[in-house]
N, CA, C and O atoms as a GROMACS GRO file, in nm:
protein
  284
    1MET      N    1  13.912  -4.450  -2.246
    1MET     CA    2  13.974  -4.377  -2.139
    1MET      C    3  13.986  -4.229  -2.175
    1MET      O    4  13.947  -4.143  -2.096
    2TRP      N    5  14.039  -4.200  -2.294
    2TRP     CA    6  14.055  -4.061  -2.334
    2TRP      C    7  13.920  -3.992  -2.350
    2TRP      O    8  13.906  -3.873  -2.321
    3LYS      N    9  13.822  -4.068  -2.395
    3LYS     CA   10  13.688  -4.012  -2.412
    3LYS      C   11  13.632  -3.968  -2.277
    3LYS      O   12  13.574  -3.860  -2.265
    4ASN      N   13  13.650  -4.053  -2.175
    4ASN     CA   14  13.600  -4.020  -2.041
    4ASN      C   15  13.674  -3.899  -1.984
    4ASN      O   16  13.613  -3.811  -1.924
    5LEU      N   17  13.805  -3.895  -2.004
    5LEU     CA   18  13.883  -3.782  -1.957
    5LEU      C   19  13.840  -3.652  -2.025
    5LEU      O   20  13.831  -3.548  -1.961
    6PHE      N   21  13.813  -3.660  -2.154
    6PHE     CA   22  13.768  -3.545  -2.230
    6PHE      C   23  13.632  -3.496  -2.178
    6PHE      O   24  13.610  -3.376  -2.165
    7ILE      N   25  13.543  -3.588  -2.149
    7ILE     CA   26  13.410  -3.552  -2.098
    7ILE      C   27  13.422  -3.485  -1.962
    7ILE      O   28  13.354  -3.386  -1.935
    8VAL      N   29  13.508  -3.538  -1.875
    8VAL     CA   30  13.528  -3.478  -1.743
    8VAL      C   31  13.586  -3.337  -1.757
    8VAL      O   32  13.547  -3.246  -1.684
    9ALA      N   33  13.680  -3.318  -1.850
    9ALA     CA   34  13.739  -3.186  -1.872
    9ALA      C   35  13.634  -3.087  -1.921
    9ALA      O   36  13.633  -2.972  -1.878
   10ILE      N   37  13.547  -3.131  -2.009
   10ILE     CA   38  13.440  -3.043  -2.059
   10ILE      C   39  13.345  -3.006  -1.946
   10ILE      O   40  13.304  -2.890  -1.935
   11ILE      N   41  13.309  -3.102  -1.863
   11ILE     CA   42  13.218  -3.075  -1.752
   11ILE      C   43  13.282  -2.978  -1.653
   11ILE      O   44  13.215  -2.887  -1.604
   12ALA      N   45  13.411  -2.997  -1.622
   12ALA     CA   46  13.481  -2.907  -1.530
   12ALA      C   47  13.486  -2.766  -1.586
   12ALA      O   48  13.464  -2.669  -1.513
   13THR      N   49  13.515  -2.754  -1.714
   13THR     CA   50  13.521  -2.622  -1.776
   13THR      C   51  13.384  -2.555  -1.775
   13THR      O   52  13.373  -2.436  -1.744
   14ALA      N   53  13.282  -2.630  -1.808
   14ALA     CA   54  13.146  -2.575  -1.809
   14ALA      C   55  13.104  -2.532  -1.669
   14ALA      O   56  13.041  -2.428  -1.651
   15THR      N   57  13.139  -2.612  -1.570
   15THR     CA   58  13.104  -2.578  -1.432
   15THR      C   59  13.173  -2.449  -1.389
   15THR      O   60  13.112  -2.363  -1.326
   16TYR      N   61  13.300  -2.438  -1.423
   16TYR     CA   62  13.374  -2.316  -1.389
   16TYR      C   63  13.311  -2.196  -1.458
   16TYR      O   64  13.291  -2.091  -1.395
   17TRP      N   65  13.280  -2.210  -1.585
   17TRP     CA   66  13.222  -2.100  -1.661
   17TRP      C   67  13.088  -2.056  -1.602
   17TRP      O   68  13.062  -1.937  -1.587
   18VAL      N   69  13.003  -2.154  -1.569
   18VAL     CA   70  12.873  -2.122  -1.509
   18VAL      C   71  12.893  -2.050  -1.375
   18VAL      O   72  12.820  -1.955  -1.345
   19GLY      N   73  12.989  -2.095  -1.296
   19GLY     CA   74  13.017  -2.031  -1.168
   19GLY      C   75  13.062  -1.887  -1.185
   19GLY      O   76  13.020  -1.798  -1.111
   20VAL      N   77  13.149  -1.864  -1.282
   20VAL     CA   78  13.198  -1.729  -1.309
   20VAL      C   79  13.083  -1.640  -1.354
   20VAL      O   80  13.070  -1.527  -1.308
   21GLU      N   81  13.001  -1.690  -1.444
   21GLU     CA   82  12.889  -1.611  -1.494
   21GLU      C   83  12.789  -1.579  -1.383
   21GLU      O   84  12.736  -1.468  -1.376
   22SER      N   85  12.763  -1.677  -1.295
   22SER     CA   86  12.668  -1.650  -1.187
   22SER      C   87  12.726  -1.549  -1.088
   22SER      O   88  12.652  -1.467  -1.033
   23ALA      N   89  12.857  -1.555  -1.065
   23ALA     CA   90  12.920  -1.457  -0.975
   23ALA      C   91  12.913  -1.318  -1.036
   23ALA      O   92  12.891  -1.220  -0.966
   24LYS      N   93  12.933  -1.310  -1.166
   24LYS     CA   94  12.925  -1.179  -1.233
   24LYS      C   95  12.783  -1.124  -1.227
   24LYS      O   96  12.764  -1.003  -1.210
   25SER      N   97  12.685  -1.212  -1.240
   25SER     CA   98  12.547  -1.164  -1.238
   25SER      C   99  12.507  -1.114  -1.099
   25SER      O  100  12.415  -1.033  -1.087
   26ARG      N  101  12.573  -1.162  -0.996
   26ARG     CA  102  12.546  -1.114  -0.860
   26ARG      C  103  12.626  -0.989  -0.829
   26ARG      O  104  12.614  -0.932  -0.720
   27GLY      N  105  12.707  -0.945  -0.925
   27GLY     CA  106  12.785  -0.824  -0.904
   27GLY      C  107  12.921  -0.850  -0.846
   27GLY      O  108  12.993  -0.755  -0.811
   28LYS      N  109  12.960  -0.977  -0.833
   28LYS     CA  110  13.091  -1.008  -0.780
   28LYS      C  111  13.184  -1.043  -0.895
   28LYS      O  112  13.140  -1.093  -0.999
   29ASN      N  113  13.307  -1.017  -0.876
   29ASN     CA  114  13.406  -1.047  -0.978
   29ASN      C  115  13.456  -1.190  -0.958
   29ASN      O  116  13.459  -1.240  -0.846
   30TYR      N  117  13.494  -1.255  -1.065
   30TYR     CA  118  13.544  -1.391  -1.053
   30TYR      C  119  13.675  -1.394  -0.975
   30TYR      O  120  13.716  -1.499  -0.926
   31GLU      N  121  13.742  -1.280  -0.964
   31GLU     CA  122  13.865  -1.273  -0.885
   31GLU      C  123  13.837  -1.306  -0.739
   31GLU      O  124  13.923  -1.362  -0.671
   32ASP      N  125  13.718  -1.273  -0.690
   32ASP     CA  126  13.682  -1.307  -0.552
   32ASP      C  127  13.692  -1.457  -0.531
   32ASP      O  128  13.748  -1.503  -0.432
   33LEU      N  129  13.638  -1.532  -0.624
   33LEU     CA  130  13.643  -1.678  -0.615
   33LEU      C  131  13.788  -1.726  -0.619
   33LEU      O  132  13.826  -1.815  -0.542
   34ARG      N  133  13.868  -1.668  -0.708
   34ARG     CA  134  14.007  -1.709  -0.719
   34ARG      C  135  14.082  -1.682  -0.589
   34ARG      O  136  14.163  -1.764  -0.546
   35HIS      N  137  14.057  -1.568  -0.528
   35HIS     CA  138  14.124  -1.534  -0.403
   35HIS      C  139  14.078  -1.626  -0.288
   35HIS      O  140  14.158  -1.662  -0.202
   36GLN      N  141  13.952  -1.661  -0.288
   36GLN     CA  142  13.903  -1.752  -0.186
   36GLN      C  143  13.971  -1.888  -0.199
   36GLN      O  144  14.011  -1.948  -0.099
   37ILE      N  145  13.983  -1.936  -0.321
   37ILE     CA  146  14.050  -2.065  -0.343
   37ILE      C  147  14.196  -2.057  -0.304
   37ILE      O  148  14.251  -2.149  -0.244
   38GLU      N  149  14.260  -1.946  -0.338
   38GLU     CA  150  14.401  -1.928  -0.304
   38GLU      C  151  14.420  -1.925  -0.153
   38GLU      O  152  14.513  -1.987  -0.101
   39ARG      N  153  14.333  -1.854  -0.082
   39ARG     CA  154  14.342  -1.849   0.065
   39ARG      C  155  14.320  -1.987   0.125
   39ARG      O  156  14.390  -2.027   0.217
   40LEU      N  157  14.224  -2.059   0.072
   40LEU     CA  158  14.198  -2.194   0.121
   40LEU      C  159  14.320  -2.283   0.099
   40LEU      O  160  14.357  -2.361   0.187
   41TRP      N  161  14.382  -2.271  -0.017
   41TRP     CA  162  14.495  -2.357  -0.050
   41TRP      C  163  14.617  -2.324   0.036
   41TRP      O  164  14.692  -2.414   0.073
   42THR      N  165  14.636  -2.197   0.068
   42THR     CA  166  14.756  -2.158   0.141
   42THR      C  167  14.736  -2.149   0.292
   42THR      O  168  14.831  -2.122   0.364
   43SER      N  169  14.616  -2.172   0.341
   43SER     CA  170  14.594  -2.162   0.485
   43SER      C  171  14.667  -2.276   0.556
   43SER      O  172  14.674  -2.388   0.505
   44PRO      N  173  14.721  -2.248   0.674
   44PRO     CA  174  14.795  -2.351   0.748
   44PRO      C  175  14.710  -2.474   0.783
   44PRO      O  176  14.758  -2.587   0.780
   45GLU      N  177  14.583  -2.450   0.815
   45GLU     CA  178  14.496  -2.562   0.850
   45GLU      C  179  14.475  -2.654   0.730
   45GLU      O  180  14.475  -2.776   0.744
   46ALA      N  181  14.457  -2.594   0.613
   46ALA     CA  182  14.436  -2.674   0.492
   46ALA      C  183  14.563  -2.752   0.457
   46ALA      O  184  14.555  -2.868   0.417
   47LYS      N  185  14.679  -2.688   0.471
   47LYS     CA  186  14.805  -2.758   0.443
   47LYS      C  187  14.822  -2.876   0.537
   47LYS      O  188  14.864  -2.984   0.495
   48LYS      N  189  14.789  -2.856   0.663
   48LYS     CA  190  14.801  -2.962   0.762
   48LYS      C  191  14.707  -3.078   0.728
   48LYS      O  192  14.745  -3.195   0.737
   49ALA      N  193  14.584  -3.045   0.689
   49ALA     CA  194  14.487  -3.148   0.654
   49ALA      C  195  14.532  -3.226   0.530
   49ALA      O  196  14.516  -3.348   0.524
   50ARG      N  197  14.588  -3.155   0.430
   50ARG     CA  198  14.637  -3.225   0.310
   50ARG      C  199  14.752  -3.318   0.344
   50ARG      O  200  14.758  -3.431   0.294
   51ARG      N  201  14.844  -3.271   0.429
   51ARG     CA  202  14.956  -3.358   0.469
   51ARG      C  203  14.906  -3.481   0.542
   51ARG      O  204  14.955  -3.592   0.521
   52LYS      N  205  14.807  -3.461   0.630
   52LYS     CA  206  14.752  -3.574   0.707
   52LYS      C  207  14.685  -3.675   0.613
   52LYS      O  208  14.703  -3.796   0.628
   53ARG      N  209  14.607  -3.624   0.516
   53ARG     CA  210  14.542  -3.715   0.421
   53ARG      C  211  14.644  -3.790   0.337
   53ARG      O  212  14.625  -3.908   0.308
   54ALA      N  213  14.750  -3.722   0.296
   54ALA     CA  214  14.854  -3.787   0.216
   54ALA      C  215  14.923  -3.896   0.298
   54ALA      O  216  14.952  -4.004   0.247
   55LYS      N  217  14.949  -3.867   0.423
   55LYS     CA  218  15.014  -3.966   0.511
   55LYS      C  219  14.923  -4.088   0.530
   55LYS      O  220  14.970  -4.202   0.526
   56ASN      N  221  14.793  -4.063   0.552
   56ASN     CA  222  14.698  -4.174   0.566
   56ASN      C  223  14.688  -4.256   0.438
   56ASN      O  224  14.675  -4.378   0.443
   57ALA      N  225  14.692  -4.189   0.325
   57ALA     CA  226  14.686  -4.260   0.196
   57ALA      C  227  14.809  -4.347   0.179
   57ALA      O  228  14.799  -4.460   0.132
   58GLN      N  229  14.925  -4.295   0.216
   58GLN     CA  230  15.048  -4.375   0.204
   58GLN      C  231  15.040  -4.498   0.294
   58GLN      O  232  15.080  -4.607   0.255
   59ARG      N  233  14.988  -4.480   0.415
   59ARG     CA  234  14.972  -4.594   0.506
   59ARG      C  235  14.877  -4.698   0.447
   59ARG      O  236  14.902  -4.818   0.454
   60SER      N  237  14.768  -4.651   0.388
   60SER     CA  238  14.672  -4.743   0.328
   60SER      C  239  14.734  -4.820   0.212
   60SER      O  240  14.708  -4.940   0.196
   61VAL      N  241  14.814  -4.753   0.133
   61VAL     CA  242  14.880  -4.819   0.020
   61VAL      C  243  14.977  -4.924   0.071
   61VAL      O  244  14.981  -5.036   0.020
   62LYS      N  245  15.055  -4.888   0.172
   62LYS     CA  246  15.150  -4.985   0.230
   62LYS      C  247  15.077  -5.105   0.288
   62LYS      O  248  15.121  -5.219   0.271
   63LYS      N  249  14.966  -5.080   0.355
   63LYS     CA  250  14.889  -5.189   0.416
   63LYS      C  251  14.830  -5.279   0.308
   63LYS      O  252  14.834  -5.402   0.320
   64ALA      N  253  14.776  -5.219   0.203
   64ALA     CA  254  14.718  -5.299   0.094
   64ALA      C  255  14.826  -5.379   0.023
   64ALA      O  256  14.805  -5.495  -0.013
   65ARG      N  257  14.943  -5.318   0.001
   65ARG     CA  258  15.053  -5.387  -0.066
   65ARG      C  259  15.099  -5.506   0.020
   65ARG      O  260  15.126  -5.614  -0.032
   66LYS      N  261  15.108  -5.482   0.151
   66LYS     CA  262  15.151  -5.588   0.242
   66LYS      C  263  15.051  -5.705   0.240
   66LYS      O  264  15.091  -5.822   0.241
   67GLN      N  265  14.922  -5.673   0.238
   67GLN     CA  266  14.819  -5.777   0.233
   67GLN      C  267  14.825  -5.855   0.102
   67GLN      O  268  14.809  -5.977   0.102
   68LEU      N  269  14.847  -5.785  -0.008
   68LEU     CA  270  14.854  -5.853  -0.138
   68LEU      C  271  14.976  -5.942  -0.147
   68LEU      O  272  14.969  -6.052  -0.202
   69LEU      N  273  15.087  -5.896  -0.096
   69LEU     CA  274  15.210  -5.973  -0.105
   69LEU      C  275  15.211  -6.091  -0.009
   69LEU      O  276  15.279  -6.190  -0.034
   70SER      N  277  15.136  -6.083   0.100
   70SER     CA  278  15.132  -6.192   0.197
   70SER      C  279  15.044  -6.306   0.148
   70SER      O  280  15.058  -6.419   0.196
   71ASN      N  281  14.954  -6.279   0.054
   71ASN     CA  282  14.865  -6.385   0.003
   71ASN      C  283  14.931  -6.470  -0.099
   71ASN      O  284  14.870  -6.563  -0.151
   0.00000   0.00000   0.00000
């Protein structure tokens, strides 16, 4: 389990690094990417979509729990 988690962390770090380097090579600063992610995270539409997905996930969990307990 820890080995898999470590591998995923390495891949995520490498992906981020490659993205930053490619943005720098195009003449853009990595701050642009950070600001885009921040805007996406704080936008009202994105917040609404996250809340909706969380609500649907909770419903799915309740439904699955109910099905398991009824058997």
